Backbone as a chain_set.jsonl record, in Angstrom:
{"seq": "MKKILLVEDEKMTRDIYVTKFRETKDITVITAITSKDGDEILKNEDIDLMVLDIILPAENGLLYLERLRKSGNKIPVLILSNLEGKEYRQKAKELGATDYFLKTDYTPTELVELVKKLI", "coords": {"N": [[112.057, 43.282, 196.13], [114.061, 46.15, 196.537], [117.581, 46.317, 197.232], [119.648, 48.284, 199.361], [123.215, 49.325, 200.041], [124.111, 51.361, 202.89], [126.786, 53.369, 203.49], [128.009, 54.677, 206.427], [129.384, 56.501, 208.731], [128.302, 58.411, 210.804], [126.346, 58.017, 213.648], [123.825, 59.148, 214.148], [122.995, 60.226, 211.701], [122.997, 57.988, 210.139], [121.19, 56.496, 211.33], [119.097, 57.978, 210.73], [118.592, 57.965, 207.865], [118.129, 55.261, 207.861], [115.629, 54.946, 208.963], [114.185, 56.72, 206.946], [114.373, 55.142, 204.745], [113.084, 52.657, 205.547], [110.772, 53.365, 205.849], [109.476, 53.451, 203.184], [109.053, 50.998, 202.493], [109.453, 49.459, 200.447], [112.24, 49.217, 200.001], [114.948, 47.547, 201.171], [117.523, 48.06, 203.7], [120.758, 47.942, 204.248], [123.098, 48.614, 206.699], [126.601, 50.133, 206.702], [129.779, 50.727, 208.761], [132.358, 51.242, 208.054], [134.652, 50.955, 205.146], [135.625, 48.484, 205.122], [133.49, 47.133, 206.507], [131.537, 47.269, 204.473], [132.574, 45.857, 202.452], [132.194, 43.042, 203.416], [129.92, 43.26, 203.734], [129.326, 43.348, 200.829], [130.102, 40.773, 199.827], [128.321, 39.119, 200.902], [125.63, 39.874, 200.232], [123.138, 40.797, 197.68], [123.272, 43.469, 196.261], [121.759, 46.653, 195.283], [121.995, 48.803, 195.081], [124.478, 51.59, 196.19], [124.859, 53.715, 198.737], [127.084, 56.011, 199.506], [129.102, 57.743, 201.829], [132.024, 60.21, 202.127], [133.862, 60.859, 204.124], [135.212, 58.58, 206.132], [136.052, 56.088, 208.479], [139.283, 55.098, 208.705], [139.581, 54.269, 205.509], [138.794, 56.563, 203.119], [135.626, 57.347, 201.265], [135.914, 57.813, 198.81], [138.554, 56.58, 197.846], [137.679, 53.92, 198.535], [135.356, 53.543, 196.698], [137.248, 53.63, 194.615], [138.673, 51.477, 194.658], [136.734, 49.635, 194.673], [135.994, 49.609, 192.009], [138.336, 48.935, 190.468], [138.476, 46.297, 191.237], [136.727, 45.474, 189.709], [134.336, 45.537, 190.461], [130.652, 46.806, 189.917], [128.677, 48.122, 190.847], [126.014, 50.52, 191.254], [126.782, 53.576, 192.713], [126.249, 56.064, 194.819], [127.379, 58.86, 195.895], [127.008, 60.605, 199.008], [127.482, 63.098, 200.886], [129.222, 66.05, 203.181], [130.898, 67.486, 201.831], [131.742, 70.011, 199.937], [133.468, 71.01, 197.359], [133.965, 71.024, 194.11], [136.404, 69.559, 193.108], [135.726, 67.37, 194.816], [133.24, 66.147, 193.656], [134.155, 66.096, 191.19], [136.182, 64.123, 191.046], [134.663, 61.91, 192.157], [132.972, 61.252, 190.183], [134.867, 60.678, 188.013], [135.54, 58.248, 189.144], [133.438, 56.524, 188.394], [131.155, 57.129, 190.084], [127.335, 57.201, 190.172], [126.015, 59.078, 190.975], [126.319, 62.443, 192.67], [125.629, 63.846, 195.804], [125.067, 66.695, 197.994], [124.6, 66.422, 201.519], [123.687, 68.472, 202.763], [121.931, 69.722, 200.921], [119.363, 68.268, 200.599], [116.628, 66.692, 201.793], [116.345, 63.97, 204.118], [114.292, 62.511, 203.258], [113.529, 63.615, 200.822], [116.059, 62.523, 199.463], [115.859, 59.898, 199.851], [113.567, 59.681, 197.599], [115.075, 60.354, 195.575], [117.026, 58.298, 195.474], [115.098, 56.107, 195.096], [114.31, 56.433, 192.476], [116.51, 55.777, 191.009], [117.071, 53.221, 191.439]], "CA": [[112.164, 44.491, 197.186], [115.583, 46.646, 196.16], [118.606, 46.444, 198.673], [120.934, 49.197, 199.156], [124.052, 49.676, 201.01], [124.522, 52.981, 203.166], [128.211, 53.219, 204.041], [127.992, 56.114, 206.936], [129.988, 56.053, 210.11], [127.821, 58.936, 211.97], [125.37, 57.263, 213.732], [122.747, 59.89, 214.033], [122.768, 60.187, 210.249], [122.932, 56.461, 209.357], [119.751, 56.032, 211.901], [117.61, 58.894, 210.135], [118.235, 57.544, 206.705], [117.537, 53.807, 207.562], [114.367, 55.034, 209.184], [113.299, 57.005, 205.948], [114.363, 53.946, 203.668], [112.259, 51.638, 205.558], [109.147, 53.921, 205.718], [109.088, 53.303, 201.701], [108.41, 49.445, 202.382], [110.049, 48.701, 198.986], [113.509, 49.262, 199.942], [115.86, 47.031, 202.304], [118.806, 48.939, 203.78], [121.826, 47.624, 204.972], [124.21, 49.495, 206.765], [128.005, 49.78, 207.233], [130.137, 51.858, 209.212], [133.445, 51.45, 207.251], [134.71, 50.148, 204.029], [135.913, 46.982, 205.291], [132.053, 46.432, 206.865], [130.933, 47.317, 203.378], [133.397, 44.753, 201.728], [131.689, 41.939, 203.766], [128.417, 42.667, 202.903], [129.111, 42.849, 199.377], [130.192, 39.498, 199.501], [127.207, 37.897, 201.284], [124.46, 40.122, 199.648], [123.154, 41.204, 196.137], [123.077, 44.934, 196.462], [121.329, 46.917, 194.137], [122.745, 50.647, 195.054], [125.513, 51.723, 197.381], [124.973, 54.806, 199.326], [128.564, 56.114, 200.18], [129.855, 59.012, 202.345], [133.413, 60.458, 201.823], [134.491, 60.86, 205.167], [134.874, 57.341, 206.762], [137.378, 55.593, 209.267], [140.178, 54.163, 207.898], [139.514, 54.362, 204.22], [138.008, 57.448, 202.88], [134.677, 56.823, 200.236], [136.546, 58.06, 197.468], [139.638, 55.49, 198.036], [136.989, 52.759, 198.514], [135.193, 53.349, 195.219], [138.334, 53.535, 193.382], [139.25, 50.156, 195.016], [135.813, 48.983, 194.155], [136.129, 49.666, 190.614], [139.668, 48.526, 190.191], [138.129, 45.083, 191.386], [135.915, 44.963, 188.718], [132.815, 46.007, 190.997], [130.337, 47.808, 188.735], [127.675, 48.51, 191.621], [125.72, 51.812, 191.331], [127.108, 54.051, 193.988], [125.5, 57.41, 195.092], [128.042, 59.679, 196.879], [126.368, 61.558, 199.62], [128.588, 63.766, 201.624], [129.43, 67.144, 203.327], [132.124, 67.859, 201.157], [130.999, 70.686, 198.478], [134.463, 71.133, 196.466], [133.786, 70.813, 192.837], [137.08, 68.312, 192.946], [135.406, 65.694, 195.069], [132.352, 65.727, 192.713], [134.778, 65.437, 189.66], [137.126, 62.637, 191.38], [133.856, 60.873, 192.256], [132.537, 60.824, 188.863], [135.897, 60.018, 187.412], [136.008, 56.863, 189.408], [132.685, 55.915, 188.375], [130.07, 57.315, 190.986], [126.379, 57.442, 189.466], [125.904, 60.74, 191.437], [127.156, 63.124, 194.125], [124.634, 64.884, 196.446], [125.451, 67.205, 199.149], [123.586, 66.065, 202.436], [122.878, 69.689, 203.329], [120.945, 70.205, 199.773], [118.269, 67.316, 200.656], [116.251, 66.052, 203.273], [116.483, 62.34, 204.11], [112.599, 62.341, 202.388], [113.934, 63.852, 199.308], [117.113, 61.849, 199.052], [115.014, 58.566, 199.703], [113.071, 59.681, 196.738], [115.995, 60.133, 194.675], [117.394, 56.554, 195.308], [114.054, 55.292, 194.435], [114.477, 56.756, 190.937], [117.798, 55.055, 190.408], [117.017, 51.677, 191.524]], "C": [[113.504, 44.692, 196.693], [116.255, 46.508, 197.413], [119.575, 47.337, 198.231], [121.706, 49.138, 200.392], [124.256, 50.937, 201.551], [125.635, 52.453, 204.048], [128.044, 54.803, 204.59], [128.35, 55.712, 208.157], [129.194, 56.882, 211.098], [126.549, 58.297, 212.122], [123.903, 57.545, 213.668], [122.209, 60.081, 212.614], [122.562, 58.933, 209.5], [121.318, 56.371, 209.815], [118.709, 56.786, 211.006], [117.688, 58.316, 208.746], [117.628, 56.089, 206.778], [116.041, 53.982, 207.842], [113.664, 55.414, 207.769], [113.231, 55.9, 204.873], [113.487, 52.947, 204.059], [110.837, 51.931, 205.744], [108.966, 53.416, 204.259], [108.683, 51.721, 201.506], [109.099, 48.677, 201.213], [111.596, 48.547, 198.859], [114.084, 48.32, 201.271], [116.993, 48.024, 202.285], [119.543, 48.123, 204.818], [123.115, 48.504, 205.256], [125.77, 49.04, 207.276], [128.561, 50.827, 207.672], [131.591, 52.311, 208.55], [133.723, 50.547, 205.934], [134.769, 48.616, 204.238], [134.485, 46.207, 205.619], [131.236, 46.214, 205.258], [131.269, 46.01, 202.386], [132.555, 43.454, 201.881], [130.268, 41.795, 203.507], [128.158, 42.647, 201.538], [129.222, 41.426, 199.033], [129.082, 38.743, 199.733], [126.014, 38.596, 200.577], [124.357, 40.879, 198.282], [122.483, 42.663, 196.638], [122.763, 45.701, 195.328], [121.824, 48.399, 193.934], [123.809, 50.728, 196.391], [125.288, 53.225, 197.838], [126.202, 55.354, 200.163], [128.862, 57.461, 200.794], [131.213, 58.918, 202.125], [134.103, 60.132, 203.153], [133.923, 59.732, 206.185], [136.232, 57.012, 207.542], [137.811, 54.737, 208.514], [140.508, 54.364, 206.532], [138.309, 55.432, 203.821], [136.861, 56.666, 201.466], [134.895, 56.963, 198.805], [137.541, 56.835, 196.902], [138.537, 54.116, 198.192], [136.13, 52.417, 197.3], [136.101, 53.239, 194.523], [138.839, 51.99, 193.564], [138.209, 49.297, 194.421], [135.796, 48.765, 192.597], [137.4, 48.985, 189.956], [139.443, 46.825, 190.418], [137.572, 44.653, 190.649], [134.398, 45.237, 189.38], [132.009, 47.045, 190.317], [128.93, 48.332, 189.509], [127.189, 50.015, 191.412], [126.281, 52.666, 192.719], [126.694, 55.607, 193.812], [126.386, 57.974, 196.219], [127.183, 60.599, 197.561], [127.189, 62.124, 201.004], [128.371, 65.198, 201.873], [130.353, 67.994, 202.717], [131.517, 68.628, 199.65], [132.008, 71.104, 197.27], [133.91, 70.483, 195.305], [134.899, 69.274, 192.7], [136.464, 67.154, 193.607], [133.968, 65.381, 194.13], [133.084, 65.29, 191.505], [135.228, 64.181, 190.116], [135.741, 61.512, 191.576], [133.112, 60.197, 190.971], [133.639, 60.226, 188.036], [135.896, 58.54, 187.906], [134.583, 55.863, 189.337], [131.302, 55.866, 188.88], [128.872, 57.731, 190.026], [125.993, 59.05, 189.724], [126.289, 61.354, 192.65], [126.235, 63.969, 194.668], [125.467, 65.267, 197.844], [124.365, 66.88, 200.16], [122.889, 67.669, 202.801], [121.562, 70.562, 202.016], [119.828, 69.596, 199.67], [117.859, 67.03, 201.819], [116.162, 64.914, 203.327], [115.167, 62.062, 203.24], [113.269, 62.281, 201.132], [115.317, 62.828, 198.862], [116.622, 60.283, 198.874], [114.134, 58.647, 198.073], [113.76, 59.6, 195.533], [116.624, 59.218, 194.231], [116.426, 55.906, 194.749], [114.225, 55.555, 193.003], [115.794, 55.97, 190.383], [117.896, 53.983, 190.287], [115.88, 51.211, 190.868]], "O": [[114.187, 43.709, 196.404], [115.681, 46.56, 198.501], [120.197, 47.322, 197.168], [121.225, 48.968, 201.513], [124.612, 51.783, 200.731], [125.621, 51.583, 204.919], [127.964, 55.814, 203.892], [127.822, 54.748, 208.711], [129.173, 56.426, 212.241], [125.774, 58.027, 211.204], [122.999, 56.776, 213.341], [120.992, 60.083, 212.427], [122.028, 58.873, 208.393], [120.387, 56.224, 209.022], [117.654, 56.276, 210.627], [116.542, 58.125, 208.339], [116.789, 55.706, 205.962], [115.215, 53.357, 207.176], [112.75, 54.707, 207.345], [112.218, 55.729, 204.194], [113.006, 52.256, 203.16], [109.918, 51.114, 205.796], [107.93, 52.752, 204.237], [108.089, 51.304, 200.512], [109.229, 47.455, 201.145], [112.165, 47.955, 197.941], [113.539, 48.494, 202.361], [117.387, 48.661, 201.308], [119.122, 47.732, 205.907], [123.913, 48.965, 204.439], [126.099, 48.06, 207.943], [128.165, 51.918, 207.262], [131.945, 53.489, 208.509], [133.066, 49.528, 205.723], [134.113, 47.754, 203.653], [134.233, 45.068, 205.225], [130.528, 45.252, 204.958], [130.454, 45.349, 201.743], [132.201, 42.802, 200.899], [129.593, 40.811, 203.206], [127.161, 42.15, 201.014], [128.576, 40.909, 198.122], [128.772, 37.815, 198.987], [125.193, 37.743, 200.238], [125.315, 41.492, 197.81], [121.427, 42.832, 197.247], [123.439, 45.493, 194.321], [121.992, 48.991, 192.868], [123.813, 49.974, 197.365], [125.69, 54.009, 196.978], [126.281, 55.148, 201.374], [128.824, 58.381, 199.976], [131.73, 57.817, 201.935], [134.869, 59.171, 203.226], [132.863, 59.72, 206.811], [137.303, 57.563, 207.286], [137.238, 53.883, 207.838], [141.68, 54.635, 206.272], [137.129, 55.241, 204.115], [137.21, 55.673, 200.828], [134.291, 56.434, 197.872], [137.389, 56.262, 195.823], [139.078, 53.127, 197.696], [136.093, 51.268, 196.859], [135.835, 52.603, 193.503], [139.362, 51.393, 192.623], [138.544, 48.329, 193.738], [135.563, 47.655, 192.119], [137.28, 48.509, 188.827], [140.2, 46.074, 189.804], [137.608, 43.427, 190.545], [133.394, 45.105, 188.68], [132.54, 48.134, 190.099], [128.104, 48.93, 188.82], [128.123, 50.817, 191.406], [126.056, 52.128, 193.803], [126.833, 56.223, 192.755], [126.185, 57.62, 197.381], [126.573, 61.414, 196.869], [127.39, 61.434, 202.003], [127.578, 65.797, 201.148], [130.547, 69.149, 203.096], [131.039, 68.088, 198.652], [131.489, 71.519, 196.234], [133.375, 69.386, 195.466], [134.471, 68.181, 192.331], [136.593, 66.033, 193.114], [133.719, 64.187, 193.966], [132.747, 64.297, 190.86], [134.728, 63.16, 189.644], [135.847, 60.363, 191.146], [132.78, 59.024, 190.801], [133.344, 59.25, 187.347], [136.233, 57.656, 187.117], [134.48, 54.793, 189.937], [130.432, 55.077, 188.51], [129.15, 58.511, 189.115], [125.759, 59.935, 188.901], [126.575, 60.665, 193.629], [125.966, 64.953, 193.979], [126.198, 64.557, 198.535], [123.205, 67.023, 199.773], [121.699, 67.851, 203.056], [120.753, 71.48, 202.147], [119.05, 70.03, 198.821], [118.57, 67.079, 202.823], [115.751, 64.519, 202.236], [115.298, 61.141, 202.434], [113.545, 61.269, 200.487], [115.341, 62.467, 197.686], [116.953, 59.583, 197.917], [114.111, 57.604, 197.418], [113.332, 58.981, 194.558], [116.896, 59.041, 193.044], [116.72, 55.086, 193.879], [114.274, 54.522, 192.336], [115.855, 55.641, 189.198], [118.549, 53.45, 189.391], [115.647, 50.003, 190.819]]}, "num_chains": 1, "name": "protein.A"}
C-alpha cells in the first residue's frame, strides 16, 4: 500500500481529499496542517508522495519545498493550490515539484486518479 502525505490547512478541503483517497483502498493518507507537522511525519513514516498546498500557516508550501530540497529530501511533491499565476508554477518546478495542479481544475476524484498514476 502506498502512503501519501497531504499538507493542507483547510479542514474541509483536507477532509474531502482524505475521504477520496481512502476510497481507493490502495493508498494510505496521512495529513499535516503545517510544514512543521509535515516534518514530524516525514521523520517517522515512509512516504511515497507529498501533496502540498502553497498557502499554509507559518511557512508557505514553496518555502517548505525549498527547505526539503536543500536538506536533501527527494520525495515526489505534487503542488495542489488555488494560486494560478505562472510564477507559482515556475517556482514550484524550479524547486523540484513533480507537478502543479490547480484545485479548481480537478475534482477530488480526478486528483486521486492523477496521484495514483504518479505513485
